[in-house]
PASEBA-1860 file (N, C-alpha, C; in nm, 3 decimals):
! residues 61
1> XXXXXXXX> 14.666/6.907/8.252/14.572/7.007/8.374/14.697/7.115/8.452 ~ 14.707/7.152/8.496/14.782/7.263/8.556/14.799/7.178/8.728 ~ 14.906/7.178/8.795/14.979/7.106/8.949/14.894/7.220/9.062 ~ 14.845/7.147/9.129/14.776/7.248/9.262/14.861/7.239/9.399 ~ 14.876/7.340/9.436/14.981/7.367/9.572/14.859/7.333/9.746 ~ 14.862/7.258/9.749/14.717/7.251/9.902/14.885/7.331/10.055 ~ 14.796/7.402/10.108/14.920/7.463/10.176/14.813/7.525/10.304 ~ 14.876/7.436/10.440/14.804/7.484/10.576/14.816/7.517/10.621
9> XXXXXXXX> 14.850/7.597/10.771/14.866/7.668/10.834/14.887/7.576/10.952 ~ 14.958/7.566/10.982/14.980/7.415/11.093/15.085/7.520/11.222 ~ 15.098/7.641/11.242/15.180/7.736/11.348/15.148/7.869/11.319 ~ 15.125/7.897/11.453/15.045/8.042/11.457/15.192/8.193/11.362 ~ 15.104/8.288/11.356/15.154/8.369/11.271/15.171/8.471/11.375 ~ 15.131/8.492/11.525/15.170/8.574/11.593/15.298/8.576/11.605 ~ 15.307/8.692/11.686/15.468/8.728/11.753/15.558/8.700/11.585 ~ 15.500/8.695/11.522/15.667/8.657/11.398/15.706/8.800/11.367
17> XXXXXXXX> 15.803/8.752/11.214/15.850/8.905/11.199/15.694/8.945/11.076 ~ 15.680/9.081/11.132/15.489/9.094/11.073/15.513/9.084/10.885 ~ 15.623/9.129/10.793/15.671/9.089/10.689/15.570/8.917/10.664 ~ 15.658/8.849/10.701/15.571/8.659/10.726/15.440/8.646/10.794 ~ 15.389/8.692/10.851/15.207/8.728/10.882/15.174/8.832/10.734 ~ 15.227/8.876/10.722/15.149/8.995/10.609/15.159/8.840/10.446 ~ 15.267/8.774/10.463/15.285/8.630/10.383/15.172/8.544/10.337 ~ 15.104/8.465/10.509/15.016/8.435/10.561/14.928/8.490/10.472
25> XXXXXXXX> 14.870/8.579/10.548/14.763/8.613/10.521/14.753/8.660/10.346 ~ 14.823/8.619/10.293/14.849/8.698/10.139/14.827/8.567/10.070 ~ 14.859/8.440/10.140/14.805/8.314/10.058/14.668/8.250/10.153 ~ 14.614/8.362/10.184/14.491/8.345/10.241/14.437/8.246/10.355 ~ 14.546/8.223/10.439/14.538/8.204/10.573/14.539/8.267/10.679 ~ 14.420/8.181/10.760/14.375/8.304/10.867/14.433/8.266/10.991 ~ 14.356/8.121/10.997/14.362/8.021/11.145/14.415/7.938/11.126 ~ 14.523/7.868/11.219/14.592/7.733/11.254/14.454/7.650/11.175
33> XXXXXXXX> 14.506/7.549/11.045/14.455/7.439/11.016/14.343/7.525/10.906 ~ 14.400/7.602/10.874/14.288/7.633/10.745/14.385/7.634/10.633 ~ 14.359/7.540/10.470/14.391/7.546/10.376/14.329/7.564/10.283 ~ 14.461/7.657/10.158/14.429/7.657/10.046/14.456/7.591/9.917 ~ 14.360/7.595/9.876/14.476/7.555/9.697/14.500/7.609/9.607 ~ 14.622/7.603/9.558/14.673/7.775/9.453/14.730/7.700/9.296 ~ 14.751/7.725/9.263/14.784/7.660/9.152/14.930/7.711/9.188 ~ 15.069/7.555/9.067/15.197/7.562/9.126/15.239/7.671/9.016
41> XXXXXXXX> 15.328/7.790/9.078/15.345/7.865/9.024/15.417/7.934/9.073 ~ 15.561/7.973/9.057/15.682/8.031/9.125/15.599/8.122/9.225 ~ 15.560/8.211/9.226/15.531/8.318/9.331/15.480/8.241/9.469 ~ 15.401/8.125/9.437/15.331/8.065/9.541/15.430/8.012/9.609 ~ 15.481/7.953/9.484/15.615/7.839/9.572/15.693/7.954/9.698 ~ 15.742/8.095/9.624/15.855/8.156/9.697/15.771/8.205/9.825 ~ 15.675/8.204/9.788/15.588/8.255/9.915/15.521/8.132/10.083 ~ 15.547/8.001/10.011/15.531/7.935/10.105/15.645/7.891/10.160
49> XXXXXXXX> 15.760/7.926/10.087/15.887/7.928/10.091/16.007/7.975/10.220 ~ 15.886/8.132/10.169/15.960/8.237/10.289/15.885/8.178/10.429 ~ 15.757/8.101/10.436/15.657/8.118/10.592/15.672/7.932/10.588 ~ 15.812/7.871/10.514/15.829/7.697/10.542/15.786/7.683/10.681 ~ 15.825/7.742/10.758/15.807/7.707/10.912/15.673/7.713/10.948 ~ 15.602/7.790/10.946/15.470/7.771/10.898/15.355/7.691/10.867 ~ 15.399/7.693/10.697/15.307/7.616/10.698/15.377/7.513/10.624 ~ 15.259/7.403/10.653/15.268/7.207/10.529/15.208/7.275/10.391
57> XXXXX> 15.271/7.261/10.294/15.292/7.200/10.143/15.201/7.075/10.106 ~ 15.137/7.079/10.040/15.141/6.934/9.961/15.104/6.988/9.789 ~ 15.207/6.873/9.768/15.218/6.856/9.593/15.062/6.762/9.516 ~ 14.969/6.852/9.436/14.887/6.711/9.425/14.834/6.731/9.257 ~ 14.805/6.659/9.148/14.796/6.698/9.041/14.632/6.773/9.010
END
């Protein structure tokens, strides 16, 4: 069974670098408190790492 990442937006993406705003949108996050679940891949980890100051990442099975 593949690992999953639970990603929650905890800070606003407004007034941030436009590239980071696009990354947050690409992860599927729109508003503070939104949570999405993605497969644990290098691409998703890289995206979450780029905006780590805006999101909270929890690993799950």
